[in-house]
N, C-alpha and C positions, 0 to 999 in steps of 0.2 A: 504494499500500500504506499509506503514512504517513497519507494523507488519510483512509482508512478507519479506521485505528487511532484518529486523532484524533476522528474523527466517533463512533466507538464509545465513546471516553472521555466525550465531551460527553453522549451518550445516557445513559450510567451516571450521570453527575452529576445530570442532569435526573430520571432515575427515582428516584434516592435522595432528592432534594428532594421530589418528589411523594409518595413513601411516607411521609416524615416529616411532611408537611403532613396526610395522610390519618390517620396515627396520632394526631396532635394533635387532629384534629377528632373522631375516635372517642372520645378520652379526654373531650372536652367532652360529646359525646352521652351517654356512660355516666354522667358526673356528673350530668347533667340527669335522666337516668332514675332514678338513685339518690335525687335530690332529690324526684322525684314519689312515690317509695315502692316502686320495683321492687327486688325481691331480686336478689342475684347469679345465682341460678339462673334467674329470669325473663329477666334481661339476655342471659344465655347463649343461652337459648331463642330470644329475638328475633334475635340475631345468626346463630344457626344456621339459622333459617328464612330470613333475609334472604340470607345468603350461600350456604347449601346449596340454597335455591330457584333462585337465579341460576345455580349450577353445573349443577344437574340440567336446568334449562331449556336451557342452552347445549349440554349434552351431547345432549339430545333433538334440538334443532334441527341440530346438527352431524351427527348420524347420519341424520336424515331427508334433509338436503341432500346428504350425502356419496354415498348410494347412486346417484342418477342421474348425478352427476358421474363417479363411478367407472365406471360403465358406459359412458359417453361417452369417457372416457379409454382405457378397454380397447379400444374399437372403433377409436380413432385409433392406438393402439400396434400392433394387429394389422395394420392396413393400412400402417403406415409401417416397422414393424421386422420383421413376420412372427412375432413372439412372441404 
């Protein structure tokens, strides 16, 4: 139990460090885009398309892959539990 807690804390520390680095990199990227001449609205649109597109692609891929796996799990559950 203690090992799992310590491992969880280490993961949280690593996650925090990773997020801080990502935020710092994003600030540099936004500054570069501002220097090129992008407006705040255009930068928001770029990040919306970047992250929104990734989210929608992930959702679509998850839904497409989930259906066959759910059917397989349902068949296994019926044969093993009777439900």
